C-alpha positions, 0 to 999 in steps of 0.5 A: 696380506702384503700390498704388492702394487701400492697406488704410487706404482704405475704402468710401465711405458715402453720407450726406446732411448734414441730419437728416430733420426738418431736410430736411423743413422745408427742403422746406416753404420751398423746394419740390423739386426742388432741388440743395443743396450743403454748404459744409463738405464743399467746404472739406474736399475742397479742404483734402485737395487742398492737403495733398497738395501742401503740399510744392510751392514753390507750388501753386494750384487753379484751380477749374473753374467749369463744374462748379458755375457759381455765384459763391457756390460760387466764393467759398467756394473763393476764400476758401481760396485757389483761383483759377478755370479758365474756359471762357466769358465767363459764367464769367469774370464769375462769377469776377469777381463772386466776387472772383477776378481777375488771374492767379488766373483762367486762361481755357482756350480752346476755340474761343473768340470774341474777346469772351471773350479781351478780357474775360479780358485786361481781368481780367488772366487767364492765357490758355491756348490750345488751338490754334496758330492762336489766336495770330494770332486773339488778336493780331488780335482782342484783343492778345497777353497778358503770360503765355501757356500752351498745352494739350498733347495727348499722344496719341502716348504716351497713347492710353487714355481714358474715356467722358467725355473720350475717347481723347486722339488723338480729342479736339478739345483741345490741340496736338500735340508738334510744334505746341507747340514751334512755338507757344512759338517764335512767342510768343517771337519776338513778345515774350512772356516769361512762359509756362506749360504745361497739359494735361488728359488724363482726366476722373473718373479715380480711379487715382493712377497716371494723374495721376503719369504725367501729371506725368512727361509734362509735366515731361519736356516742360517740360525739353525745351522749356526746353532747346530754346527757353530758356523757364523756365516759371512754372507747369505745370498738370496739369489736373483729372480727379480722379474721385469714388466715385459708387458706395458700393463705389468708393474715392476718389482716393488724393490722398496717393499722387498728391502723393507720386508727383508730388513724386518726379518733380518732384525727379527731373526739374524740380529738376536742370534749374533748374525747381525753382521752377515753380508746380504748378497743377490745375483740379479741379472735380468732386473739390471739389464733386461729393460735396458736392451732392445733387438732392432730388426728390419722387415724383409717380407710380408706374407698373407696366407691363412694369417698375416705374417711379417718376416724380419731379418732377425730370427729365433737365434737372436731372441729365443725367449718367445719360442722357448717360454712363450714369452711376451716381448713388446714390439714397436714400429719405428716412427709409428709408435702412436699409430693405431694398432689395427692390424694383426700379425705374426712376427717371424724370422727365417729359421726353418722352425715354425716356432720362430716367432717373436709374436703371434696374433699381435695387434700392431700398426700397418707394417710396410716392408723396410719398416724398423721393428724394435723388440723391447726388454731383450737386454738379458737372455736375449743375445746371450741365448743365441745359437747357430742352428740353420747356420744362422750367424749371431748379431752384433751388440751395441752400447749407448754410452751415457754421453749419447755415443753409440759404439759396437761392443761385439761385432756380428758373426761372419761365415769365417767365424762359423767355419773356423772350428771345422777342419774342412778346408774346402768349406773355407775356400768356398766362402772366400770365392 
């Protein structure tokens, strides 16, 4: 058995990086709600990942842009050597704007339209296909690339899953074992000479053993494909899925244990089969930016009926993870962090949906109208999953630079933005009157 939580690990404190007076000054300049990210925290998270894989002949983190699709964030990662993992044309443009091009980008296909393939090829990106039929589609609508990868779904040997990505056997992603051999043979026959191998099995997983087992599956598969087809893979991408401790009583992934476990398998499986120069890659998003982001909101209303409700100026369109996944996000009240949590509240937004709740039956200190609420660990899949249902406008994004300065990296949406795509002139006239 692997000791997932050795004695030297510790519970995870939930601390906001700015002092109370500084945050209140920020709010005067940038009204709530907003998401705010900490550059220093992001870079430290990336440093820990690199440190765990410093033994590898080469290692590349392809930051999952979908987690926090803002070029300012991508640029922070890129300055320290990260590439990007993209799943849409917008994410390809974000990568390009942040200075990431060529094989620093991997386009992980997912029911991908032709224009996205063409943009990725124009950038020189690695194409990572999700289905064997995409080979013909890509060749017919764009062209076959110089380097290609396929996403493997190991449902036959790994049937566990979680609430986010589901059981691999039921997931829409990836090729079967039989298909992946056939796919590489087709590409060989069509003249492609450079190859990678990819999987993505878990999401928000904090057990080191899951990632070590994933490496075993992928390394053994790479050897079998090499022996059968003569392919010398340039890289094996173990995917993302590194989880974070959303609750203070959860522990982070033991990256040191992950790195050591993967290294052991690398030397046992790949090195003896002349694959010792294979580049290892990952596509972490949540683990890089999740703990480095917070949703800051203000209490607008309190309601006491069958339950005690606290209503914020943020809503589910600013953070939908609690409603979508029943996910826990820690909440603190600015200036009351050390007060006793002797009240029970549902913390809600103004969306016309009963699941528009950030917390249900949460123990918190006494809350007053006007209090500032900080919702933790929203740096990934927070602002990114926003939407405009009920005509709600998406909030701003701010960034705490390493020198302590706070700058706006995305302004809040306006009604002009909301109506900009409508060909209904009276609506635009009305909002200006």
